N, C-alpha and C positions, 0 to 999 in steps of 0.2 A: 340408377340408384333412388330409391325413395324418398316421399315427402318428410320421413319423421327420421330418416339417417341423413337426411341435408339441413333443417334442424337441428341435431345431436353436432353435428362440426359445427355450424357455423356458431353456435352457442359456445363450442369450447373453443375456436378462432376466437370470438369476443372475448374469452377471459380470460386473457392476456393482460388484457388491460389491468387487470387486479394488480400486474405485476410494477402497475406507477406509483400505487403507494410506498411499497419499500424504498421505491428509487429515490421520491421526493421523500421519504425518511433518511437514506441515508446520504440525499445531498443537502441535508438539513445540519445531520451529524457533521458531514466535512466544514462546512461552514461554523459550524462550533466551534471543531479544533482550531480550525485553520483563523479565529480572532483567539484564538487558548494560546497558538503559536505567536503572534503579534504579540499580546500580551508577556508573555515571558519572556521574548525579545528585549520589550523595552524595558522590565524591571531587570534585566543582566545588562542592559546599556547606561539603569541608574545604581548598580551596585557599587559603583566607585572602584572596586577591585578585581583583578583577572580571578584569584578566587573563588571572589564568590559568584562573579560575573560565568565560570564555565560552566560549572553544574546548570546552572540557569538556559544556560544554551544547546549544550549537549539535551538537557528537558524541552526547550521547544523542537531540537531535532525530530526527537521520539514522537514527539504530539504532531508536528506536521505532516512525521511518515506513517501516524495513524489517519490523520486526513485524506490521504491519498488514499490509502487501501480503500474507504467509504467511496470515494468519488472513482475509482477503477469498476469494485464492484455494483456500484449503481449505473456506470457507465457501459458495463458488462449485462447486467441483467437488459438496462433499455433494449441493447443490442442483439440481445438472444429471444426476446419476447415480444416486445413489439415493433422494431423499427433500427436503419443502420442509420447512425448518426452521421450527418452527410454536413462539409463545410468548405469551401472554396478553398483551395492550395493555389498556393503564389509559386512564382518561379521560382522561390530560393530553396523551393522541398519542402514545402512543410507538409507533414507528413500526419499523422492520424498513429499513434502509437499507443492508445488503447480500444483497435478495432480487435473485435472480438468474432468470432467465427462459429464456436463451438466449447462446450463448457470445458474441458481442458484448456483450450485457450487461456479463458478465464481462473480457473486454478493455479496454470503456470506463473499470468501476471502477479494473482496476489500471492504466490507463493515466495518470490524473489521480492516483490516489497515486507513482509514477514519476515523473509530471514533479513534485511538492511533491518527492521527493529528489533532483531532478539541482538542481532552485533550492536546497535546503537546501546540496547540495554546492558549488555555488556561490557560495554565499556563507560557506562554508568555506575555500575556496581564492582568495576574496577577500580574506579578513582578513589574508595576506600578499602582499596587493597591494602594489607598490610604484614607483610609474611613473617613468617614467627621460626622456619628452618628453610633450611636449601630446597624441599622437599616442594615449600610452596612455589619456589619461583617455579619447580618442574613442572608442578601442572597449571599454571600459569601459563608458561609458557604451551603449554600441547595446550589448553583451550586455544589461543593467537593460531597456531597453527590450525586447528580443526578451523578455525573461523575461514582461514585466507584457504583452506580447502575446501570448504564450501563456496565457499566466492568464488574459486576457481572451478567446478563442479559448473556452477549456477553460469558463467559466461561461456561453458565450453557447450552448456548445451545449446545455448542463443545462438554461437555459430554453427552447431550442428556438426564437431570435431569429436 
């Protein structure tokens, strides 16, 4: 390998540090949404009635899931491009569930959380469901069945069955 090729490879290898910018930005976004989650929960606790608290709590779950997407994506980018995230494991089996070995791993983890966000959004919209005909109930039941099937498929993929 000649000197020029060595220089190009060194520059390319060190260019991976550019990925720290989106990692820091994603973590800042996750902190922002985590704070928003806390504020939503606080508002729901102070609302005084279950009818007012329930939509606020569902919204808080939605925002918390969004914060988790940002954290997963930040950690995944860091592990893919910069270095493995290491920590001490206790004897209780504390395990890093966010280990990302490939872009496919990252997509799978993000897909699972995004599916949960979609489910929460569905039930958020379902709170305002007011059926006008029997067919409306059938469509609603079909949507719930499709959500159940999606969750089953995700679980089946995780367990390898």
